[in-house]
N, C-alpha and C positions, 0 to 999 in steps of 0.2 A: 779564869782560874779553874782549871778541869775538875770535876767533882770527885770527891773521894770516893776510892772504890770499898765496897764491902770486904768482909773477910772471906778468904777463899781457902780451900783444901784441894790439893792435885788440880790448881787450874779450875776448881768449880766453885762457882760463887756460891755462898752458904745462905745468903739471904733469899737468891732467887730458889734455890733448893728447898728450904724451910717453906717459903711460900706454896711451893709446888705439893710438896708432901700434906699442907694446911688444907690445898684445895682438895687432894685426894682424901683425905680423912673426912673433909665436909662432905663429898660426894658420897662416900660410903656410909656416912652415918643417916644421910637420904634415904638411902638404898635400903637401909635396915628399917629405917621408921615406916617406909613405904611396905615392907614385907611383913612389917609385924601389925599393921593396921589393916591389912588385905589378905587374912589368911582366911583360908575356906575350909571348908569341911572335906577331908580325903575321902570320906564314905559317900558323899551326896551323889557324886558321879557314878559310882560303884551299885549305890541302889537303884538307881535310875536304869542301869544296865541290866541288874539283875530283875527287877520289875518287867523290863522288856523281854527279857528271855522267859519268865514265867508266861507271859502271854504268849509268847510263840508256842510254849510247849502245849499250853491250855488249847489254843488253836488248831495244833497239831492232832490233838486228841478228840476235839469236839466238832470242828468244822468238815465239811465235806472234802474229797480230794481236791477241788477245783479252787474252794475258798481255801483251804488248807496252804496250796502253794501259794497262792497271792499273798497270804498273809505271811507266810514265812520268807519268802522270797521279795520283801518289802526294801528295795535297794534303792539309793540313792542315785541322783541323775550322772553325777559324776563317773562313777563307777560303769553305769550302764555306757556311757559314750566312752570311755576308756576299754571296755570289753568289746564293744561295735569297732573300734579303731583295731584292736588286735587281731580281732576275727578277719577283718578285710585286708589285715597284712598278711595273715596264716601264719603267725608265730606264736599262737597259742597252744600251748600242750597240757593235756590233763594231769600229767605228774609233775610238771613244772608250776601247775595252779596249787596242787595237793601241797607240794613241800612249801609253797608260801604261805598256804592258809595255815597250816601248823606251825610255822614260825611267827605267824601273827599271834595265833592262839597262846603260844609259849609267851608272848612278849605282852600279853594281856588287852591285846585288841580284839573285841570278840566278833566285829563284822569281817566276815569273809570277803566279802566285795573289795576290799582294800588289797587283796591279792593281786588284781590286775594292775591297781594302780602301783604297787611295788614293780610287777613284770614291766610295766610301760615305763616306769621311771629308769630301770635297767636299759631300756632301748633307746630312750630320748638324752637321758644325761650323756652319755658318750659323745651324741651328735653336738649338742648345744656346746659342751665345755671343749669338745675339739674345733669346733667352729670358732669359738673366741680365742683359744690358744693359738691356731694355726693363722689366725687374722692380726694377732697381737707380736706373734713373732717374725711373720714373713711379711704383712703389710705396713704394720707401723715399725718394724725394726727394731723390737725389743730385743736385748741380749745378743747384740751384735758382736761383743767380746767372747762370747762362747764359740766354741767349736761347732761344725755341724752334727758331729755325734752327741755332744752333749744337747744341743737344741731338739734332736729328734727323741733321746732318752726323754728330755722334758716333756714334748708332746705325748710319746707312749706312756709314760708314767701318769700325765694327767686323764688320758683316755681310759686306762686299767682302773686309776681311783675314782673316776665317774662313774665306771661299770659295778664296782664294788661298794657305792656309797650308800644304795639302799641295803644291802646286805651288812654291811658293819654296823648302820644305825640299828636293823632289828637284832643284830647280834649284841649290840651294848645291851639294848632294852632287856633282852632276854637274861644276860649275864645279871643286871642289876636285880630284875625279878626275882632270879633263882636264888641269890645270895639272900635278899630278905627273906624268901619263903624257908630256907634252910635254916635260918636263923630261929623263926619260930615254931618249927616243925615239934622239937621235942615238948614244949611247952604245952603247943594242941595236943598232942597225943596224951599228956598227962591228964587234960582237960576231957577227953574222949573216956579215958580209962573212969575218970569220975563219973561222968554220966551214964555210963555203961553201967557200973556197980549201982547205981541211982535207979537202975531200972528204964531208963529212956532208952526208945527204940534208935535206931542208928540214924534216920534222918532228923530225927528229934534234937539226937545226941551233936550232929554237924550243924545243925542249927543254932543250938547253945552254944558251940564252941566259937561258931563265926561270929556271934553277936559278943561273946567275950573278948575275942581277938581283933575286932573290927578297927580300935584305936592303937592298939600296938603294934598290930603286924596285919596292915590292911589289906596286903597282897593275899596273904594266907586265908584271911577272914573272907575275902571276895571269893576263893576259889571253895572254900567250904560252904558256903552259902548258896554258890551255884550247884553244888553237889547234892545239896539238901533238896533243892528244887526240882534238879533233875530224879532224885530218888522218889520224888512225891508223885513225879507225873510220868516218866518213863515206866513201860510196861515190864522191860528188861532191866532189873537192878545192877546187873553186872554191867550193862552199858555205861551207867553213870559212872562206876568207879575207874572203866576203861577211860572214859571221857577224864577225868580228874588226870590220869597218869598220862594221858596226852596233851594237856595243857602243861604240865609242869615237868620239865626236863631235869629229874632229879631220881637217881637210883633208890633213895630212901623212900621216895613217894611210890615209886612202883612198888617196894616190897610193901608198904602199907596197903597197897591195891591190893596185891596178892594175897595178903591177910585178910582183908576184909571179904574178898570173895570166896575165900574156901570159908571162911565163917557163915557166910548166906549158904554156901552150897551143902556144909557138912553139918551146920551147928555146934560149931566147936567153941569153946567159951572165948569171947571176945575181949573182957577185960584182962584176961593173963597174958593173952597175946601181943595186945596193944603195950602193956606194961612192961615184957622184954625188949621190944623194939623202941620204946621210949628211953630206956635204960642204954642200950646201944648207940641211939643218937645221941645221948647227952654226953657217954663217952667220945664218942666221935668230935664234938663240939669243942669237949676239953683239948683233946689232942690236938687239934686246929689251933686252939688258944696257945698252948705250949709250944708248939711248931712255931707261930708268930713272935714268942717269946725269944725263943732260943735265936732267932734271926737278928733280933734286934740288935745287939752288939755289932755286928758287921754291917746292919744297915745305919748307925750312928756313927761309924768311924769318920765317913766322908764329912759329914757336917761339923765332927769334932775337929776335924783336921782345919776345913777351910774356915769357921766360922768361931767357934769356940776358944780354941787355943791361942790364934792371934789377939782376940780380946783379952785372953787372961793375961798374955805376955804384955800386952801393952801397960794393963792395970799394975803389974807386978813390976815390971822392969822400967816405966816411963818415969816415976819419980827419981829411981836410981840414976837414969840418964840423964835427966836434968839437972841433978845435983852436980854430976859429973862435967856436965858441960859448962854450968856455971862456976864450978872451981877452975876449971882449965882456962874459961875465959877471964877470970879474975888474975889469973898468972900473966 
């Protein structure tokens, strides 16, 4: 006698589906427990990087020229090997290296040596990915049912994607970091205003704000702490503010830097200027929130049609349909 099959819906065994969903839920619970038990302090790595930057600036001021160069250019072996390979291939350009280093700084990666790794990845990834795709398509006969034009498009698309992959990765990190900094900038300016009115110096104000914002906005706290260190060690204080503007790709930060430079140069009141900037940034943040709220009805239309309305119709019309079916069945 064949075993009785379980309940099914649209040809899908509900018992097997429930078992699969239970396994997925159990796996998600395990991941959540692991994430909760292995929480790391987000400021630990940043504090280490800031300490290294302080030591670099201290070495640049105190040490002699030869020792200074040796201390500041303490590069890892991987970056040295990659730079040697690129130099031997004669594909290393100064403008390309500077652009990669600027993007790395905006992404929160302090070591400029990784610029050579990014350039090397642009060179190597298309070769590796192209070789794999060509071997899979023409040697192993993948995608035989595709036309030659489609297969050529597949190979060309994989090569372009492999070449752009490092830039896309950097752009993603820059966008995430910029959004986080933009979100906390008005609060940081309010704290700067309070520190300035309390009589703190600019570098002490930046250090205090960095400590206060370290938990809520770690990216912005990291940048302010680094600016405070550079203000204390660099001979030209304007260079510290310009470094802050170069590390953060935001017009609002460039406006703050311009205000700080003018304050340092002409001695204008810092608190009043920062108060005006803070009010402007808060208005911009409110306008962005209102814009997102205005887009919400249009965004919710598709989920409403696909998921909410069918369920609502089933709940409302389902009992009536069952009653009508029973009535016609009895007759």
